[in-house]
Structure formats: C-alpha cells, structure tokens
C-alpha positions in Angstrom: 14.2 17.7 -0.5 16.7 19.7 0.6 14.9 22.4 2.7 13.1 22.5 6.4 10.1 24.3 4.5 10.2 20.8 2.2 9.9 18.8 5.2 7.2 20.4 6.4 4.9 20.4 3.7 5.8 17.0 3.7 4.7 15.9 7.1 1.6 17.9 6.6 1.0 16.2 3.3 1.3 12.4 5.5 -0.9 13.8 8.3 -3.4 14.5 6.1 -3.4 11.3 4.4 -3.6 9.9 8.0 -6.8 12.2 8.8 -8.2 10.5 5.4 -7.9 6.6 6.8 -9.4 7.7 10.0 -12.7 9.4 8.2 -13.2 5.5 7.1 -15.3 4.2 10.5 -15.8 1.4 8.5 -12.1 0.8 7.4 -10.1 1.2 11.0 -12.5 -2.2 12.0 -10.0 -4.1 8.4 -7.2 -2.4 9.4 -6.8 -2.0 13.0 -5.6 1.9 13.1 -4.7 4.1 10.8 -1.2 4.1 10.0 1.8 5.4 11.2 2.7 9.6 10.2 5.7 9.0 10.0 5.4 5.3 7.9 3.4 7.4 5.3 6.0 10.3 5.4 8.7 7.4 4.1 6.1 6.3 1.9 5.9 10.1 0.3 9.6 11.0 0.7 11.2 7.9 -0.6 8.8 8.7 -4.0 9.7 12.2 -4.3 13.3 10.5 -5.0 11.9 7.8 -7.0 10.0 10.2 -9.3 13.7 12.2 -9.5 15.3 9.4 -10.4 17.6 9.1 -7.3 16.2 6.2 -5.7 16.4 2.8 -6.9 15.3 -0.6 -5.3 18.8 -1.6 -4.7 17.4 -2.0 -0.9 15.6 -4.7 -0.6 12.3 -3.5 0.6 11.6 0.4 -0.4 8.3 2.3 0.1 6.5 4.2 -2.0 3.0 6.2 -2.0 0.8 7.5 -4.3 -2.4 9.8 -3.8 -4.9 10.5 -5.8 -6.5 14.7 -5.4 -9.7 15.8 -6.9 -10.0 18.4 -9.4 -10.1 21.1 -6.7 -7.0 19.3 -5.3 -8.6 17.8 -1.8 -6.9 14.1 -1.4 -9.1 11.3 -2.2 -7.2 8.0 -2.1 -3.8 6.7 -1.2 -1.5 3.3 -1.8 0.9 2.5 0.1 3.2 0.2 -1.3 6.6 -1.8 -0.5 8.6 -3.5 -3.0 10.4 -6.3 -2.7 13.8 -7.3 -4.8 14.8 -10.5 -3.2 14.7 -10.3 0.4 14.5 -12.7 2.7 11.0 -13.6 4.3 11.3 -11.2 8.0 10.1 -13.0 10.9 6.6 -12.6 10.4 6.5 -14.4 6.9 8.3 -16.9 8.0 5.9 -17.6 11.8 2.4 -16.7 10.2 2.4 -16.5 5.7 5.0 -20.0 6.1 7.2 -18.0 3.7 10.4 -20.1 4.5 13.9 -19.9 3.0 12.8 -18.6 -0.9 13.6 -15.4 -1.4 10.5 -12.9 -1.5 9.9 -10.6 -4.9 7.3 -8.6 -5.8 5.2 -4.9 -4.9 2.9 -5.5 -1.5 -0.1 -3.1 -1.6 0.1 -2.1 2.0 -1.9 0.7 2.7 -5.4 1.5 -0.1 -7.8 4.3 1.1 -10.4 5.8 -0.5 -12.7 8.6 1.1 -15.6 7.2 1.6 -17.5 10.0 -0.4 -15.4 9.1 -3.4 -15.3 5.0 -3.1 -17.3 3.3 -5.7 -16.4 5.5 -8.4 -12.8 4.1 -10.1 -10.5 5.6 -7.3 -9.0 2.6 -6.1 -9.0 0.9 -9.6 -7.0 3.9 -11.0 -4.4 3.7 -7.9 -3.8 0.2 -8.2 -3.4 0.2 -12.1 -1.0 2.6 -11.5 0.4 0.0 -9.2 0.6 -2.3 -12.2 2.1 -0.8 -14.6 5.1 -0.5 -12.0 5.4 -3.8 -11.5 5.1 -4.6 -15.4 7.9 -2.2 -16.0 9.9 -4.2 -12.9 8.5 -7.6 -14.6 7.4 -7.9 -10.3 3.8 -9.3 -9.6 1.8 -6.7 -7.5 0.3 -8.8 -4.3 -2.0 -7.7 -1.3 -3.3 -8.8 1.9 -6.8 -8.6 3.1 -8.6 -9.9 5.7 -11.2 -12.2 4.8 -13.9 -10.1 6.4 -13.3 -6.9 4.7 -15.3 -7.5 1.3 -14.8 -4.3 0.3 -11.3 -4.7 -0.7 -11.3 -7.9 -1.8 -14.9 -6.7 -4.2 -11.8 -3.8 -5.6 -8.6 -6.6 -5.7 -11.1 -9.2 -7.6 -13.2 -6.4 -9.6 -9.3 -5.4 -10.8 -8.1 -9.1 -11.4 -6.5 -10.1 -8.8 -6.7 -14.0 -7.8 -6.6 -15.1 -3.8 -3.2 -17.1 -3.7 -2.8 -18.8 -0.4 -4.8 -17.7 2.9 -3.1 -17.1 6.8 -3.6 -16.5 10.0 -2.2 -13.5 11.5 -0.8 -13.3 15.4 -4.2 -12.3 16.7 -5.6 -15.1 14.9 -7.0 -13.2 11.8 -8.1 -15.1 8.5 -6.2 -12.8 5.4 -5.9 -14.2 2.0 -3.4 -12.8 -0.4 -4.7 -11.4 -3.5 -2.1 -11.4 -6.8 -2.3 -9.9 -10.3 
C-alpha cells in the first residue's frame, strides 16, 4: 500500500461499504448509524497488510474487514472484525459487559451487513464461515454482540451455530446479547 492512488482507491472502497450500511434502513435502527469511513478504511488497510503477511497479531487489538462481491464485482456484503489477543478489558467492557481483570482473547465481529436484495442467500453465513476459519487457525473463539431486538442478526448467529453467552446493557440502556461460536 505504497502509492497515493492505492490509498485513494481503498478510501473509495471504504466509502462504498459505508453506503451499503446506509441502504439498509432496518439495519441502521439496530446499529445506531453507519460506521465511520475511517474505521472501515483501517480495516481494509490492515486486511491488505494481513494478506501480504505484513501484519501480525502482536498488537492487542487488530481490525480486519472482508467484503463479498457478486458476479459483476458489485459489493453485496461486508464484515468488520477485531482480533483481540490477551488484552485488558476496555473501560466500556469493564463498565457494561462486566469484564474485569481477566485478559480478553477472541475475534469480535463488529460489523456485518448484506445488501437488502441479497439477504437470506447465504452471504452473511459465508462471511461468518470465513471468520470461523480464521478463529480456528488462531485457536480463538468468535464473539458477536447484538441488540436483543435485532432478530434478523440473532437468527443469522443462531443458524451459523452461535450460542448466547451473556446479556448486558449499554450506556444507552439497550439490552445486548453476546453470541459465541
């Protein structure tokens, strides 16, 4: 990722992914809004380094992102994740998830979106399967926090084999459930 053109192309891809989050109005209700373009850009940038074996999980928290394109190279799905390796709980995790002194290790699915026209066609399962393959390689668990009223995403988690592990409230008093694979 050396040239300015490559960085511009990656930024455009991040903006396209953000627009995908904006298309699905129902998903925005559950997520509170689309992710920041800069966060998606960082996930994509790290993924390119990861694919070239230039990024390792030496850092405590590493973000990656995967996209799915259809046969016409049109974006139809995206998954953003964070690999957490023996990290202390964040302030948020201590206050709301009630994680205390134990070190956290796992792959957290942070963002998952599928174009509304392509939902219920296995795109989300494909992205989750890829995450599970990475988790198996690293010998980590996959975790995903979902609002309890987000029944479509909870169904995706359940169908892909996840089990609810804990429930907790956010700062805005939204009830969440953490699914684990």
